C-alpha positions in Angstrom: 0.1 -0.1 -0.2 2.8 2.7 1.0 4.6 1.6 -2.8 1.1 2.4 -4.3 0.9 5.8 -2.7 4.5 6.5 -3.6 3.9 5.9 -7.2 0.8 7.5 -7.4 2.5 10.9 -5.6 5.4 10.6 -8.0 3.1 10.5 -11.2 0.7 13.1 -9.8 3.9 15.4 -9.2 5.3 14.4 -13.0 1.8 15.5 -14.0 1.8 19.0 -12.7 5.3 19.1 -13.6 5.0 18.7 -17.1 1.7 20.7 -17.6 3.5 23.5 -16.1 6.6 23.0 -18.4 3.7 23.0 -21.4 2.4 26.4 -20.2 5.5 27.9 -19.8 6.9 26.8 -23.4 3.5 27.4 -24.6 3.4 30.9 -23.9 7.6 31.4 -24.4 7.2 30.3 -28.2 4.5 32.7 -29.1 4.5 36.0 -31.3 6.6 38.9 -31.4 7.9 43.0 -30.1 10.0 45.4 -31.3 13.4 46.1 -30.1 12.9 49.7 -28.7 9.2 49.1 -27.1 8.1 49.4 -23.7 8.0 45.9 -23.4 11.5 45.3 -24.5 12.6 48.0 -21.7 10.6 45.8 -19.3 12.4 42.6 -20.2 16.2 43.7 -20.5 15.3 45.3 -17.0 15.7 48.8 -18.0 12.7 49.6 -16.4 11.1 48.0 -13.2 7.8 47.2 -11.8 6.5 45.9 -15.0 4.7 42.7 -13.9 4.3 39.7 -16.2 5.5 41.4 -19.1 9.1 41.3 -18.2 9.3 37.3 -19.2 6.7 37.7 -21.8 7.3 40.7 -24.0 6.4 38.8 -27.3 2.9 38.3 -26.1 1.0 41.7 -26.4 -1.7 40.1 -28.5 -5.2 41.6 -28.7 -8.1 42.2 -31.4 -7.0 43.6 -34.6 -8.6 45.8 -36.8 -7.1 49.3 -35.3 -8.0 52.0 -34.9 -11.6 51.0 -36.0 -11.3 48.3 -33.7 -8.7 47.0 -31.1 -8.1 47.6 -27.7 -9.8 50.4 -25.9 -8.2 53.8 -25.5 -5.9 54.0 -22.7 -5.2 50.2 -23.1 -4.0 50.5 -26.2 -0.1 49.8 -25.3 -1.0 46.3 -23.6 -3.2 45.3 -25.9 -6.1 45.8 -23.6 -4.5 42.4 -21.7 -4.9 43.4 -18.0 -1.8 41.0 -17.1 0.2 43.7 -19.1 -1.2 46.9 -17.7 2.1 48.2 -17.0 2.5 49.2 -20.5 -0.3 51.4 -20.5 1.2 53.6 -17.4 2.6 56.7 -18.7 4.9 56.6 -16.0 4.6 60.5 -15.8 6.0 60.5 -19.3 9.5 58.9 -18.0 9.7 55.8 -20.2 13.3 55.5 -22.1 12.8 57.2 -25.2 15.0 56.9 -28.2 16.7 59.9 -29.7 15.3 60.5 -33.0 15.3 63.2 -35.8 12.5 64.6 -38.0 12.6 63.0 -41.6 15.3 60.4 -40.7 15.4 56.8 -41.4 14.8 54.7 -38.9 14.9 51.1 -38.4 12.3 49.4 -36.6 13.3 45.7 -35.5 10.7 42.9 -34.5 11.6 39.8 -32.6 9.1 37.2 -33.5 9.0 33.9 -31.8 6.1 32.4 -33.8 5.9 33.6 -37.4 2.4 33.7 -38.2 0.9 34.6 -41.5 0.7 38.4 -41.9 -1.5 40.9 -43.4 0.8 43.5 -42.8 3.0 45.9 -40.1 2.0 49.3 -39.7 3.6 52.3 -37.8 1.3 54.9 -36.0 2.8 58.2 -34.2 1.3 60.6 -31.9 0.2 64.0 -32.8 1.6 67.4 -32.2 0.6 68.2 -28.6 0.9 64.5 -27.7 1.1 64.7 -23.5 3.1 61.7 -22.9 2.0 62.1 -19.3 -1.3 60.5 -20.1 -2.4 57.0 -21.2 -2.8 56.6 -25.4 -5.6 57.1 -26.8 -6.4 57.2 -30.6 -7.4 60.8 -30.7 -3.4 61.2 -29.8 -2.4 59.4 -32.7 -2.1 60.4 -36.5 -5.2 59.2 -38.3 -2.9 57.3 -40.8 0.2 55.1 -40.3 3.1 57.0 -41.3 4.7 53.6 -42.9 3.0 50.2 -43.6 4.6 47.1 -44.8 2.3 44.9 -46.8 3.0 41.1 -46.2 0.0 39.4 -48.1 -0.3 36.7 -46.2 3.6 35.5 -46.0 5.3 34.4 -42.9 7.9 36.8 -41.4 11.3 35.9 -40.6 12.4 35.3 -36.9 13.9 38.8 -36.8 12.4 41.6 -39.2 13.7 45.3 -39.7 11.4 47.6 -41.7 13.1 50.9 -42.5 10.9 54.0 -42.5 11.4 58.2 -42.9 10.1 59.8 -39.6 7.6 62.4 -39.9 8.4 65.7 -39.0 8.0 66.0 -35.1 9.4 67.9 -32.2 9.5 66.9 -28.4 8.7 63.5 -26.8 6.5 61.5 -29.0 5.2 57.5 -29.1 5.2 55.5 -31.9 2.9 52.5 -32.0 3.5 49.5 -34.0 1.0 46.8 -35.1 1.3 43.6 -36.6 -1.5 42.5 -38.6 -1.9 38.7 -38.3 -3.6 37.3 -41.4 -5.1 33.8 -40.2 -6.5 34.9 -36.7 -8.5 37.8 -35.3 -5.6 39.2 -33.2 -2.6 41.6 -33.7 0.4 42.4 -31.7 1.2 45.8 -30.4 4.1 47.9 -29.1 4.4 51.0 -27.9 7.8 52.9 -28.3 8.4 56.4 -26.8 11.0 58.6 -28.6 12.5 62.1 -28.3 12.8 64.1 -31.3 
């Protein structure tokens, strides 16, 4: 009887460990993010108090259709995912910002851990007068992306770099990158703070 109990306990323990391993590897293999985004800063430890996003920077996934649909205003940087709400916190406008110049070419690099069939990658920037101390809303963004990279259903590589010319701006702004997946109802979102 004692041996049977020990074997049963061992099997249950292995089952729990196997389930935990499956759950961990399942989420760790998903999706993608840009290299200068808020989630990248959290994953690298440049910014602290980030919650779960520090372990899952590639998982900022939410409904696609932005800006007509998608995450609610104030929850755009987290893609509406409450587990990643720290990305929506403007931190008083103190997120690290990349130094950029008006009209300069800029490279956006995605680290992709699951290569989804893709409609496009789109890049939006905030309007003049944007207040970086407030959560991001649609009204803060220019209505059209300044860069669109069509993919027509192709799968991107594990690392993808897009070159684009930045609009004429000054001061602190935010760039919202949206990766529209072709074969699901979702997209991936990445907010990057920049200083012109």
